[in-house]
MOPAC internal coordinates of N, CA, C and O (Angstrom, degrees):
PM7 1SCF
backbone

  N    0.0000 0     0.00 0     0.00 0    0    0    0
  C    1.4469 1     0.00 0     0.00 0    1    0    0
  C    1.5338 1   108.02 1     0.00 0    2    1    0
  O    1.2310 1   121.28 1   -39.88 1    3    2    1
  N    1.3103 1   115.17 1   140.12 1    3    2    1
  C    1.4594 1   122.17 1  -179.59 1    5    3    2
  C    1.5254 1   108.64 1  -123.03 1    6    5    3
  O    1.2310 1   121.01 1   -42.92 1    7    6    5
  N    1.3157 1   115.67 1   137.08 1    7    6    5
  C    1.4620 1   122.14 1   174.27 1    9    7    6
  C    1.5261 1   107.24 1  -103.41 1   10    9    7
  O    1.2310 1   120.43 1   -40.96 1   11   10    9
  N    1.3285 1   116.79 1   139.04 1   11   10    9
  C    1.4599 1   121.47 1  -177.27 1   13   11   10
  C    1.5230 1   108.91 1  -112.42 1   14   13   11
  O    1.2310 1   120.56 1   -53.89 1   15   14   13
  N    1.3406 1   116.53 1   126.11 1   15   14   13
  C    1.4616 1   122.25 1   178.73 1   17   15   14
  C    1.5262 1   109.01 1  -128.63 1   18   17   15
  O    1.2310 1   121.24 1   -31.26 1   19   18   17
  N    1.3131 1   115.24 1   148.74 1   19   18   17
  C    1.4610 1   121.69 1   175.96 1   21   19   18
  C    1.5143 1   108.31 1  -105.59 1   22   21   19
  O    1.2310 1   120.93 1   -48.18 1   23   22   21
  N    1.3345 1   115.82 1   131.82 1   23   22   21
  C    1.4560 1   121.55 1   179.42 1   25   23   22
  C    1.5246 1   107.80 1  -138.86 1   26   25   23
  O    1.2310 1   120.71 1   -77.18 1   27   26   25
  N    1.3287 1   116.24 1   102.82 1   27   26   25
  C    1.4563 1   120.13 1  -175.97 1   29   27   26
  C    1.5175 1   110.45 1    62.40 1   30   29   27
  O    1.2310 1   120.55 1    54.13 1   31   30   29
  N    1.3336 1   116.55 1  -125.87 1   31   30   29
  C    1.4616 1   122.05 1   179.63 1   33   31   30
  C    1.5281 1   112.84 1   -91.84 1   34   33   31
  O    1.2310 1   120.32 1  -172.96 1   35   34   33
  N    1.3358 1   117.00 1     7.04 1   35   34   33
  C    1.4589 1   121.16 1  -177.56 1   37   35   34
  C    1.5250 1   111.59 1  -110.47 1   38   37   35
  O    1.2310 1   121.76 1   -22.79 1   39   38   37
  N    1.3153 1   114.24 1   157.21 1   39   38   37
  C    1.4595 1   121.83 1   170.04 1   41   39   38
  C    1.5215 1   105.79 1  -115.27 1   42   41   39
  O    1.2310 1   120.86 1   -52.54 1   43   42   41
  N    1.3164 1   115.97 1   127.46 1   43   42   41
  C    1.4563 1   122.02 1   179.87 1   45   43   42
  C    1.5297 1   107.51 1  -103.27 1   46   45   43
  O    1.2310 1   120.49 1   -57.46 1   47   46   45
  N    1.3198 1   116.67 1   122.54 1   47   46   45
  C    1.4522 1   123.06 1   176.41 1   49   47   46
  C    1.5293 1   106.36 1  -104.16 1   50   49   47
  O    1.2310 1   120.57 1   -72.34 1   51   50   49
  N    1.3316 1   116.52 1   107.66 1   51   50   49
  C    1.4610 1   122.72 1  -173.80 1   53   51   50
  C    1.5273 1   109.37 1  -101.45 1   54   53   51
  O    1.2310 1   120.63 1   -62.31 1   55   54   53
  N    1.3135 1   116.40 1   117.69 1   55   54   53
  C    1.4577 1   122.19 1   178.04 1   57   55   54
  C    1.5274 1   107.32 1   -78.87 1   58   57   55
  O    1.2310 1   120.46 1   -54.42 1   59   58   57
  N    1.3226 1   116.72 1   125.58 1   59   58   57
  C    1.4558 1   121.98 1  -172.32 1   61   59   58
  C    1.5279 1   112.86 1   -99.25 1   62   61   59
  O    1.2310 1   121.43 1   -30.73 1   63   62   61
  N    1.3267 1   114.86 1   149.27 1   63   62   61
  C    1.4582 1   122.78 1   170.39 1   65   63   62
  C    1.5119 1   114.85 1    56.69 1   66   65   63
  O    1.2310 1   121.21 1    37.37 1   67   66   65
  N    1.3207 1   115.29 1  -142.63 1   67   66   65
  C    1.4553 1   123.25 1  -176.69 1   69   67   66
  C    1.5281 1   111.88 1   -65.06 1   70   69   67
  O    1.2310 1   120.35 1   162.80 1   71   70   69
  N    1.3315 1   116.94 1   -17.20 1   71   70   69
  C    1.4671 1   120.64 1   178.78 1   73   71   70
  C    1.5280 1   111.00 1   -60.70 1   74   73   71
  O    1.2310 1   119.92 1   153.54 1   75   74   73
  N    1.3433 1   117.75 1   -26.46 1   75   74   73
  C    1.4693 1   120.43 1   176.34 1   77   75   74
  C    1.5275 1   110.40 1   -58.00 1   78   77   75
  O    1.2310 1   121.00 1   139.61 1   79   78   77
  N    1.3152 1   115.69 1   -40.39 1   79   78   77
  C    1.4585 1   120.87 1  -179.90 1   81   79   78
  C    1.5218 1   110.63 1   -67.52 1   82   81   79
  O    1.2310 1   120.09 1   134.16 1   83   82   81
  N    1.3142 1   117.43 1   -45.84 1   83   82   81
  C    1.4592 1   121.55 1  -178.17 1   85   83   82
  C    1.5215 1   111.86 1   -68.70 1   86   85   83
  O    1.2310 1   120.25 1   140.74 1   87   86   85
  N    1.3423 1   117.12 1   -39.26 1   87   86   85
  C    1.4694 1   121.56 1  -177.89 1   89   87   86
  C    1.5211 1   112.41 1   -83.71 1   90   89   87
  O    1.2310 1   120.47 1   165.08 1   91   90   89
  N    1.3362 1   116.71 1   -14.92 1   91   90   89
  C    1.4642 1   122.42 1  -176.80 1   93   91   90
  C    1.5180 1   111.70 1    58.03 1   94   93   91
  O    1.2310 1   121.07 1  -145.26 1   95   94   93
  N    1.3305 1   115.56 1    34.74 1   95   94   93
  C    1.4562 1   121.91 1  -179.93 1   97   95   94
  C    1.5195 1   107.73 1  -158.70 1   98   97   95
  O    1.2310 1   120.61 1   -36.85 1   99   98   97
  N    1.3391 1   116.45 1   143.15 1   99   98   97
  C    1.4634 1   119.15 1   179.86 1  101   99   98
  C    1.5249 1   112.61 1  -103.15 1  102  101   99
  O    1.2310 1   120.42 1   153.45 1  103  102  101
  N    1.3295 1   116.80 1   -26.55 1  103  102  101
  C    1.4627 1   119.17 1   177.13 1  105  103  102
  C    1.5106 1   111.53 1  -165.13 1  106  105  103
  O    1.2310 1   121.59 1   -20.58 1  107  106  105
  N    1.3241 1   114.56 1   159.42 1  107  106  105
  C    1.4626 1   122.93 1   174.21 1  109  107  106
  C    1.5173 1   107.21 1  -128.06 1  110  109  107
  O    1.2310 1   120.39 1   -44.68 1  111  110  109
  N    1.3098 1   116.86 1   135.32 1  111  110  109
  C    1.4593 1   122.09 1   175.93 1  113  111  110
  C    1.5224 1   107.54 1  -112.81 1  114  113  111
  O    1.2310 1   121.08 1   -60.20 1  115  114  113
  N    1.3314 1   115.55 1   119.80 1  115  114  113
  C    1.4672 1   121.62 1  -176.09 1  117  115  114
  C    1.5294 1   108.37 1  -125.28 1  118  117  115
  O    1.2310 1   119.46 1   -52.73 1  119  118  117
  N    1.3318 1   118.64 1   127.27 1  119  118  117
  C    1.4600 1   119.66 1   173.60 1  121  119  118
  C    1.5315 1   110.42 1   -60.54 1  122  121  119
  O    1.2310 1   120.46 1   -42.01 1  123  122  121
  N    1.3169 1   116.73 1   137.99 1  123  122  121
  C    1.4598 1   120.90 1   179.51 1  125  123  122
  C    1.5247 1   111.45 1   -54.36 1  126  125  123
  O    1.2310 1   120.35 1   144.46 1  127  126  125
  N    1.3227 1   116.94 1   -35.54 1  127  126  125
  C    1.4610 1   121.58 1  -178.03 1  129  127  126
  C    1.5325 1   112.61 1   -65.55 1  130  129  127
  O    1.2310 1   119.50 1   163.45 1  131  130  129
  N    1.3373 1   118.56 1   -16.55 1  131  130  129
  C    1.4622 1   122.09 1  -178.79 1  133  131  130
  C    1.5259 1   112.38 1   -93.49 1  134  133  131
  O    1.2310 1   120.30 1   178.25 1  135  134  133
  N    1.3235 1   117.04 1    -1.75 1  135  134  133
  C    1.4625 1   120.86 1   178.82 1  137  135  134
  C    1.5225 1   108.54 1   -91.46 1  138  137  135
  O    1.2310 1   120.76 1   -62.53 1  139  138  137
  N    1.3165 1   116.15 1   117.47 1  139  138  137
  C    1.4616 1   121.63 1  -176.24 1  141  139  138
  C    1.5195 1   113.05 1   -91.06 1  142  141  139
  O    1.2310 1   120.25 1   140.97 1  143  142  141
  N    1.3212 1   117.13 1   -39.03 1  143  142  141
  C    1.4653 1   120.83 1  -174.82 1  145  143  142
  C    1.5182 1   109.79 1  -161.26 1  146  145  143
  O    1.2310 1   121.44 1   -23.05 1  147  146  145
  N    1.3287 1   114.85 1   156.95 1  147  146  145
  C    1.4643 1   122.02 1   174.47 1  149  147  146
  C    1.5214 1   107.45 1  -140.45 1  150  149  147
  O    1.2310 1   121.27 1   -41.72 1  151  150  149
  N    1.3338 1   115.17 1   138.28 1  151  150  149
  C    1.4626 1   118.71 1  -177.44 1  153  151  150
  C    1.5247 1   109.67 1  -161.19 1  154  153  151
  O    1.2310 1   121.95 1   -13.64 1  155  154  153
  N    1.3142 1   113.88 1   166.36 1  155  154  153
  C    1.4589 1   121.18 1   168.33 1  157  155  154
  C    1.5200 1   106.07 1   -98.44 1  158  157  155
  O    1.2310 1   120.31 1   -43.51 1  159  158  157
  N    1.3263 1   117.01 1   136.49 1  159  158  157
  C    1.4526 1   121.35 1  -178.63 1  161  159  158
  C    1.5270 1   108.45 1  -151.85 1  162  161  159
  O    1.2310 1   121.04 1   -86.05 1  163  162  161
  N    1.3226 1   115.62 1    93.95 1  163  162  161
  C    1.4598 1   120.09 1  -178.17 1  165  163  162
  C    1.5208 1   112.74 1   -65.27 1  166  165  163
  O    1.2310 1   119.55 1   156.55 1  167  166  165
  N    1.3322 1   118.46 1   -23.45 1  167  166  165
  C    1.4594 1   119.91 1  -177.63 1  169  167  166
  C    1.5282 1   111.25 1   -66.06 1  170  169  167
  O    1.2310 1   120.13 1   145.48 1  171  170  169
  N    1.3186 1   117.35 1   -34.52 1  171  170  169
  C    1.4599 1   120.53 1  -178.65 1  173  171  170
  C    1.5275 1   110.50 1   -66.32 1  174  173  171
  O    1.2310 1   120.07 1   151.99 1  175  174  173
  N    1.3214 1   117.47 1   -28.01 1  175  174  173
  C    1.4544 1   120.52 1  -179.04 1  177  175  174
  C    1.5211 1   112.60 1   -72.20 1  178  177  175
  O    1.2310 1   120.20 1   157.30 1  179  178  177
  N    1.3162 1   117.23 1   -22.70 1  179  178  177
  C    1.4548 1   120.92 1  -178.15 1  181  179  178
  C    1.5250 1   112.21 1  -101.55 1  182  181  179
  O    1.2310 1   120.50 1   175.66 1  183  182  181
  N    1.3146 1   116.64 1    -4.34 1  183  182  181
  C    1.4628 1   121.57 1  -178.16 1  185  183  182
  C    1.5312 1   110.19 1   -87.53 1  186  185  183
  O    1.2310 1   121.38 1    -7.02 1  187  186  185
  N    1.3045 1   114.97 1   172.98 1  187  186  185
  C    1.4690 1   122.61 1   174.86 1  189  187  186
  C    1.5204 1   109.00 1   -59.05 1  190  189  187
  O    1.2310 1   120.34 1   -49.69 1  191  190  189
  N    1.3124 1   116.95 1   130.31 1  191  190  189
  C    1.4640 1   122.61 1  -176.37 1  193  191  190
  C    1.5211 1   112.61 1   -85.15 1  194  193  191
  O    1.2310 1   120.32 1   156.35 1  195  194  193
  N    1.3200 1   117.00 1   -23.65 1  195  194  193
  C    1.4511 1   121.16 1  -175.66 1  197  195  194
  C    1.5178 1   110.07 1   107.17 1  198  197  195
  O    1.2310 1   121.38 1    12.20 1  199  198  197
  N    1.3079 1   114.97 1  -167.80 1  199  198  197
  C    1.4676 1   122.16 1  -178.72 1  201  199  198
  C    1.5198 1   109.82 1   -94.93 1  202  201  199
  O    1.2310 1   120.14 1   -48.18 1  203  202  201
  N    1.3239 1   117.34 1   131.82 1  203  202  201
  C    1.4660 1   122.33 1   177.52 1  205  203  202
  C    1.5137 1   109.82 1   -67.19 1  206  205  203
  O    1.2310 1   121.30 1   -44.20 1  207  206  205
  N    1.3557 1   115.12 1   135.80 1  207  206  205
  C    1.4576 1   117.32 1  -179.78 1  209  207  206
  C    1.5265 1   113.13 1  -165.50 1  210  209  207
  O    1.2310 1   116.15 1  -105.08 1  211  210  209
  N    1.2468 1   124.91 1    74.92 1  211  210  209
  C    1.4564 1   129.85 1   -17.03 1  213  211  210
  C    1.5222 1   110.16 1   -89.47 1  214  213  211
  O    1.2310 1   121.03 1   -27.36 1  215  214  213
  N    1.2977 1   115.64 1   152.64 1  215  214  213
  C    1.4521 1   119.86 1  -179.37 1  217  215  214
  C    1.5098 1   111.60 1  -169.93 1  218  217  215
  O    1.2310 1   121.40 1    -0.32 1  219  218  217
  N    1.3230 1   114.93 1   179.68 1  219  218  217
  C    1.4593 1   122.36 1  -179.06 1  221  219  218
  C    1.5222 1   108.19 1  -127.26 1  222  221  219
  O    1.2310 1   120.51 1   -47.92 1  223  222  221
  N    1.3098 1   116.64 1   132.08 1  223  222  221
  C    1.4632 1   121.49 1   177.16 1  225  223  222
  C    1.5188 1   108.12 1  -135.08 1  226  225  223
  O    1.2310 1   121.16 1   -68.37 1  227  226  225
  N    1.3235 1   115.38 1   111.63 1  227  226  225
  C    1.4572 1   121.93 1   173.98 1  229  227  226
  C    1.5269 1   104.96 1  -117.79 1  230  229  227
  O    1.2310 1   120.15 1   -73.98 1  231  230  229
  N    1.3301 1   117.31 1   106.02 1  231  230  229
  C    1.4695 1   120.49 1  -173.28 1  233  231  230
  C    1.5306 1   113.47 1   -49.10 1  234  233  231
  O    1.2310 1   121.46 1   -47.26 1  235  234  233
  N    1.3228 1   114.82 1   132.74 1  235  234  233
  C    1.4658 1   124.26 1   179.06 1  237  235  234
  C    1.5274 1   114.69 1    63.47 1  238  237  235
  O    1.2310 1   120.35 1  -169.62 1  239  238  237
  N    1.3446 1   116.94 1    10.38 1  239  238  237
  C    1.4684 1   119.81 1   179.71 1  241  239  238
  C    1.5238 1   111.47 1  -126.37 1  242  241  239
  O    1.2310 1   119.91 1   131.67 1  243  242  241
  N    1.3398 1   117.78 1   -48.33 1  243  242  241
  C    1.4576 1   120.30 1  -172.18 1  245  243  242
  C    1.5192 1   111.17 1  -158.91 1  246  245  243
  O    1.2310 1   121.24 1   -40.36 1  247  246  245
  N    1.3328 1   115.23 1   139.64 1  247  246  245
  C    1.4588 1   122.47 1   167.09 1  249  247  246
  C    1.5297 1   105.22 1  -132.18 1  250  249  247
  O    1.2310 1   120.32 1   -57.67 1  251  250  249
  N    1.3251 1   116.99 1   122.33 1  251  250  249
  C    1.4629 1   120.53 1  -176.77 1  253  251  250
  C    1.5214 1   110.24 1  -149.51 1  254  253  251
  O    1.2310 1   120.95 1   -38.10 1  255  254  253
  N    1.3293 1   115.78 1   141.90 1  255  254  253
  C    1.4501 1   121.40 1   176.15 1  257  255  254
  C    1.5144 1   112.77 1   110.47 1  258  257  255
  O    1.2310 1   121.37 1    17.43 1  259  258  257
  N    1.3167 1   114.99 1  -162.57 1  259  258  257
  C    1.4549 1   122.82 1  -177.75 1  261  259  258
  C    1.5223 1   109.53 1   -93.60 1  262  261  259
  O    1.2310 1   121.44 1   -48.75 1  263  262  261
  N    1.3263 1   114.85 1   131.25 1  263  262  261
  C    1.4564 1   121.74 1   177.55 1  265  263  262
  C    1.5231 1   107.87 1  -130.21 1  266  265  263
  O    1.2310 1   120.92 1   -34.57 1  267  266  265
  N    1.3412 1   115.85 1   145.43 1  267  266  265
  C    1.4579 1   121.13 1   175.16 1  269  267  266
  C    1.5141 1   108.40 1  -102.70 1  270  269  267
  O    1.2310 1   120.89 1   -55.20 1  271  270  269
  N    1.3347 1   115.90 1   124.80 1  271  270  269
  C    1.4532 1   121.76 1   179.13 1  273  271  270
  C    1.5205 1   108.25 1  -134.29 1  274  273  271
  O    1.2310 1   120.65 1   -60.53 1  275  274  273
  N    1.3232 1   116.36 1   119.47 1  275  274  273
  C    1.4555 1   122.76 1  -179.76 1  277  275  274
  C    1.5305 1   112.05 1    53.50 1  278  277  275
  O    1.2310 1   120.90 1  -137.31 1  279  278  277
  N    1.3242 1   115.89 1    42.69 1  279  278  277
  C    1.4567 1   122.17 1   176.86 1  281  279  278
  C    1.5161 1   115.58 1    77.63 1  282  281  279
  O    1.2310 1   120.02 1  -172.95 1  283  282  281
  N    1.3176 1   117.57 1     7.05 1  283  282  281
  C    1.4720 1   121.11 1  -178.77 1  285  283  282
  C    1.5183 1   110.01 1  -123.07 1  286  285  283
  O    1.2310 1   121.23 1   -31.38 1  287  286  285
  N    1.3306 1   115.25 1   148.62 1  287  286  285
  C    1.4598 1   120.21 1   177.64 1  289  287  286
  C    1.5188 1   110.18 1   -85.62 1  290  289  287
  O    1.2310 1   121.45 1   -43.84 1  291  290  289
  N    1.3320 1   114.83 1   136.16 1  291  290  289
  C    1.4565 1   122.30 1   177.12 1  293  291  290
  C    1.5169 1   106.88 1  -128.36 1  294  293  291
  O    1.2310 1   120.12 1   -47.43 1  295  294  293
  N    1.3364 1   117.38 1   132.57 1  295  294  293
  C    1.4596 1   121.14 1   175.89 1  297  295  294
  C    1.5153 1   108.68 1   -98.18 1  298  297  295
  O    1.2310 1   120.81 1   -50.74 1  299  298  297
  N    1.3333 1   116.05 1   129.26 1  299  298  297
  C    1.4565 1   123.33 1  -179.70 1  301  299  298
  C    1.5256 1   110.46 1  -117.54 1  302  301  299
  O    1.2310 1   120.46 1   -36.87 1  303  302  301
  N    1.3165 1   116.72 1   143.13 1  303  302  301
  C    1.4624 1   122.67 1   161.78 1  305  303  302
  C    1.5213 1   107.21 1  -155.77 1  306  305  303
  O    1.2310 1   120.91 1   -92.86 1  307  306  305
  N    1.3299 1   115.87 1    87.14 1  307  306  305
  C    1.4624 1   122.14 1  -177.09 1  309  307  306
  C    1.5246 1   109.66 1  -138.62 1  310  309  307
  O    1.2310 1   121.15 1   -50.82 1  311  310  309
  N    1.3286 1   115.41 1   129.18 1  311  310  309
  C    1.4584 1   119.82 1   170.32 1  313  311  310
  C    1.5296 1   111.36 1  -125.05 1  314  313  311
  O    1.2310 1   120.09 1   161.60 1  315  314  313
  N    1.3355 1   117.44 1   -18.40 1  315  314  313
  C    1.4677 1   122.22 1   177.71 1  317  315  314
  C    1.5259 1   108.54 1  -131.66 1  318  317  315
  O    1.2310 1   120.59 1   -65.06 1  319  318  317
  N    1.3022 1   116.48 1   114.94 1  319  318  317
  C    1.4611 1   122.59 1  -173.36 1  321  319  318
  C    1.5243 1   113.41 1   -59.71 1  322  321  319
  O    1.2310 1   119.87 1   148.39 1  323  322  321
  N    1.3269 1   117.85 1   -31.61 1  323  322  321
  C    1.4658 1   119.55 1  -175.24 1  325  323  322
  C    1.5353 1   113.05 1   -64.43 1  326  325  323
  O    1.2310 1   119.46 1   160.62 1  327  326  325
  N    1.3037 1   118.64 1   -19.38 1  327  326  325
  C    1.4617 1   120.91 1   178.49 1  329  327  326
  C    1.5110 1   113.90 1  -106.21 1  330  329  327
  O    1.2310 1   119.86 1  -168.74 1  331  330  329
  N    1.3263 1   117.88 1    11.26 1  331  330  329
  C    1.4624 1   121.75 1  -172.79 1  333  331  330
  C    1.5290 1   112.75 1   -84.32 1  334  333  331
  O    1.2310 1   121.41 1   -40.29 1  335  334  333
  N    1.3256 1   114.91 1   139.71 1  335  334  333
  C    1.4638 1   123.49 1   175.97 1  337  335  334
  C    1.5177 1   109.19 1  -126.49 1  338  337  335
  O    1.2310 1   120.84 1   -29.33 1  339  338  337
  N    1.3237 1   115.99 1   150.67 1  339  338  337
  C    1.4594 1   122.81 1   173.65 1  341  339  338
  C    1.5229 1   106.50 1  -113.67 1  342  341  339
  O    1.2310 1   120.87 1   -55.48 1  343  342  341
  N    1.3352 1   115.93 1   124.52 1  343  342  341
  C    1.4650 1   121.70 1  -178.44 1  345  343  342
  C    1.5230 1   107.62 1  -120.78 1  346  345  343
  O    1.2310 1   120.60 1   -63.14 1  347  346  345
  N    1.3315 1   116.45 1   116.86 1  347  346  345
  C    1.4658 1   122.52 1   179.28 1  349  347  346
  C    1.5193 1   109.41 1   -88.24 1  350  349  347
  O    1.2310 1   121.36 1   -43.40 1  351  350  349
  N    1.3413 1   115.01 1   136.60 1  351  350  349
  C    1.4644 1   121.44 1  -176.42 1  353  351  350
  C    1.5193 1   111.57 1  -125.05 1  354  353  351
  O    1.2310 1   121.20 1   -19.93 1  355  354  353
  N    1.3309 1   115.32 1   160.07 1  355  354  353
  C    1.4647 1   121.59 1   170.60 1  357  355  354
  C    1.5212 1   108.55 1  -131.95 1  358  357  355
  O    1.2310 1   120.88 1   -27.06 1  359  358  357
  N    1.3295 1   115.91 1   152.94 1  359  358  357
  C    1.4643 1   122.81 1   177.82 1  361  359  358
  C    1.5217 1   113.00 1    56.08 1  362  361  359
  O    1.2310 1   120.55 1  -141.82 1  363  362  361
  N    1.3282 1   116.56 1    38.18 1  363  362  361
  C    1.4630 1   122.51 1   179.47 1  365  363  362
  C    1.5217 1   109.61 1  -133.17 1  366  365  363
  O    1.2310 1   120.81 1   -16.22 1  367  366  365
  N    1.3231 1   116.07 1   163.78 1  367  366  365
  C    1.4589 1   121.79 1   174.87 1  369  367  366
  C    1.5231 1   110.28 1   -57.23 1  370  369  367
  O    1.2310 1   121.15 1   137.11 1  371  370  369
  N    1.3337 1   115.41 1   -42.89 1  371  370  369
  C    1.4587 1   120.87 1  -179.51 1  373  371  370
  C    1.5238 1   109.98 1   -97.10 1  374  373  371
  O    1.2310 1   120.64 1   -42.14 1  375  374  373
  N    1.2994 1   116.38 1   137.86 1  375  374  373
  C    1.4690 1   122.02 1   175.82 1  377  375  374
  C    1.5242 1   110.17 1   -80.46 1  378  377  375
  O    1.2310 1   121.31 1   154.14 1  379  378  377
  N    1.3383 1   115.10 1   -25.86 1  379  378  377
  C    1.4629 1   119.92 1  -175.37 1  381  379  378
  C    1.5170 1   109.51 1  -154.77 1  382  381  379
  O    1.2310 1   120.82 1   -35.17 1  383  382  381
  N    1.3318 1   116.04 1   144.83 1  383  382  381
  C    1.4614 1   122.68 1   169.69 1  385  383  382
  C    1.5168 1   106.72 1  -111.17 1  386  385  383
  O    1.2310 1   120.35 1   -48.38 1  387  386  385
  N    1.3063 1   116.94 1   131.62 1  387  386  385
  C    1.4584 1   121.81 1   174.35 1  389  387  386
  C    1.5228 1   104.97 1  -122.37 1  390  389  387
  O    1.2310 1   121.36 1   -76.46 1  391  390  389
  N    1.3294 1   115.00 1   103.54 1  391  390  389
  C    1.4588 1   120.39 1  -169.70 1  393  391  390
  C    1.5214 1   111.28 1  -130.66 1  394  393  391
  O    1.2310 1   121.77 1   -24.37 1  395  394  393
  N    1.3117 1   114.22 1   155.63 1  395  394  393
  C    1.4566 1   121.37 1   174.69 1  397  395  394
  C    1.5219 1   108.10 1  -102.74 1  398  397  395
  O    1.2310 1   120.74 1   -49.88 1  399  398  397
  N    1.3305 1   116.18 1   130.12 1  399  398  397
  C    1.4581 1   122.12 1   178.19 1  401  399  398
  C    1.5275 1   109.07 1  -124.85 1  402  401  399
  O    1.2310 1   120.94 1   -20.16 1  403  402  401
  N    1.3209 1   115.81 1   159.84 1  403  402  401
  C    1.4653 1   120.00 1  -177.69 1  405  403  402
  C    1.5238 1   112.63 1   -70.00 1  406  405  403
  O    1.2310 1   120.52 1   138.64 1  407  406  405
  N    1.3357 1   116.62 1   -41.36 1  407  406  405
  C    1.4693 1   121.92 1  -177.52 1  409  407  406
  C    1.5272 1   109.25 1  -123.89 1  410  409  407
  O    1.2310 1   119.89 1   -99.50 1  411  410  409
  N    1.3385 1   117.82 1    80.50 1  411  410  409
  C    1.4699 1   120.46 1  -173.40 1  413  411  410
  C    1.5207 1   114.36 1   -58.88 1  414  413  411
  O    1.2310 1   119.19 1   139.55 1  415  414  413
  N    1.3162 1   119.16 1   -40.45 1  415  414  413
  C    1.4702 1   120.23 1  -178.06 1  417  415  414
  C    1.5306 1   111.37 1   -64.79 1  418  417  415
  O    1.2310 1   120.12 1   140.93 1  419  418  417
  N    1.3201 1   117.38 1   -39.07 1  419  418  417
  C    1.4688 1   120.63 1   178.23 1  421  419  418
  C    1.5291 1   111.04 1   -65.96 1  422  421  419
  O    1.2310 1   120.36 1   140.25 1  423  422  421
  N    1.3145 1   116.92 1   -39.75 1  423  422  421
  C    1.4700 1   120.53 1   179.00 1  425  423  422
  C    1.5240 1   110.17 1   -68.63 1  426  425  423
  O    1.2310 1   120.10 1   138.65 1  427  426  425
  N    1.3238 1   117.41 1   -41.35 1  427  426  425
  C    1.4625 1   120.15 1   176.46 1  429  427  426
  C    1.5245 1   110.25 1   -58.45 1  430  429  427
  O    1.2310 1   120.35 1   134.09 1  431  430  429
  N    1.3104 1   116.93 1   -45.91 1  431  430  429
  C    1.4632 1   121.02 1  -179.10 1  433  431  430
  C    1.5264 1   111.43 1   -61.89 1  434  433  431
  O    1.2310 1   120.26 1   134.64 1  435  434  433
  N    1.3339 1   117.11 1   -45.36 1  435  434  433
  C    1.4654 1   120.81 1  -179.17 1  437  435  434
  C    1.5280 1   111.63 1   -65.27 1  438  437  435
  O    1.2310 1   120.26 1   135.51 1  439  438  437
  N    1.3268 1   117.10 1   -44.49 1  439  438  437
  C    1.4620 1   119.84 1  -179.92 1  441  439  438
  C    1.5225 1   111.50 1   -69.52 1  442  441  439
  O    1.2310 1   119.91 1   141.79 1  443  442  441
  N    1.3319 1   117.78 1   -38.21 1  443  442  441
  C    1.4674 1   120.57 1   177.62 1  445  443  442
  C    1.5226 1   110.77 1   -62.53 1  446  445  443
  O    1.2310 1   119.97 1   142.01 1  447  446  445
  N    1.3205 1   117.67 1   -37.99 1  447  446  445
  C    1.4729 1   121.19 1   176.70 1  449  447  446
  C    1.5235 1   110.65 1   -63.62 1  450  449  447
  O    1.2310 1   120.63 1   137.49 1  451  450  449
  N    1.3254 1   116.41 1   -42.51 1  451  450  449
  C    1.4699 1   120.42 1   178.49 1  453  451  450
  C    1.5245 1   110.93 1   -64.25 1  454  453  451
  O    1.2310 1   120.47 1   139.27 1  455  454  453
  N    1.3348 1   116.72 1   -40.73 1  455  454  453
  C    1.4653 1   120.88 1   178.57 1  457  455  454
  C    1.5306 1   110.15 1   -61.65 1  458  457  455
  O    1.2310 1   120.31 1   135.08 1  459  458  457
  N    1.3264 1   117.01 1   -44.92 1  459  458  457
  C    1.4737 1   121.33 1   179.66 1  461  459  458
  C    1.5211 1   111.62 1   -63.39 1  462  461  459
  O    1.2310 1   119.97 1   137.46 1  463  462  461
  N    1.3275 1   117.66 1   -42.54 1  463  462  461
  C    1.4730 1   121.06 1   177.68 1  465  463  462
  C    1.5227 1   110.73 1   -59.88 1  466  465  463
  O    1.2310 1   120.67 1   136.19 1  467  466  465
  N    1.3332 1   116.33 1   -43.81 1  467  466  465
  C    1.4607 1   119.92 1  -179.24 1  469  467  466
  C    1.5166 1   112.20 1   -66.95 1  470  469  467
  O    1.2310 1   120.07 1   142.48 1  471  470  469
  N    1.3315 1   117.47 1   -37.52 1  471  470  469
  C    1.4686 1   120.71 1   176.20 1  473  471  470
  C    1.5193 1   110.87 1   -64.56 1  474  473  471
  O    1.2310 1   120.09 1   139.09 1  475  474  473
  N    1.3330 1   117.43 1   -40.91 1  475  474  473
  C    1.4628 1   121.17 1   178.90 1  477  475  474
  C    1.5223 1   111.16 1   -64.89 1  478  477  475
  O    1.2310 1   120.27 1   142.47 1  479  478  477
  N    1.3348 1   117.09 1   -37.53 1  479  478  477
  C    1.4627 1   120.82 1   179.71 1  481  479  478
  C    1.5309 1   111.60 1   -69.02 1  482  481  479
  O    1.2310 1   120.50 1   147.19 1  483  482  481
  N    1.3118 1   116.65 1   -32.81 1  483  482  481
  C    1.4702 1   121.24 1  -179.82 1  485  483  482
  C    1.5212 1   111.22 1   -71.28 1  486  485  483
  O    1.2310 1   121.34 1   156.14 1  487  486  485
  N    1.3336 1   115.04 1   -23.86 1  487  486  485
  C    1.4476 1   119.04 1   175.28 1  489  487  486
  C    1.4438 1   114.71 1   100.49 1  490  489  487
  O    1.2310 1   120.10 1   180.00 1  491  490  489

């Protein structure tokens, strides 16, 4: 499970509880301007995850950590598909975050607002 917080121009993705151990990461800080899109996409949860590097994959239970897929790094922390979000990034180590959050619709709304603000500022 990941908690999402806004701090200035950054979004902090905080990995909660025992998931820190499985994901081998406690948090990610991403500038709002580097977030391109956020969505729910159940198909990505059933597709090939890529190669663990480092990460944890327990089929049908948990995917957490860094995975390489088609030459790009993807960060995963999902154990329940109903709370999963896909966040596309640019100019970051990770091309995509696939995370589980407690309130997905609220996080989608908050991130979509940040994306729109950044697009308006860019002109």
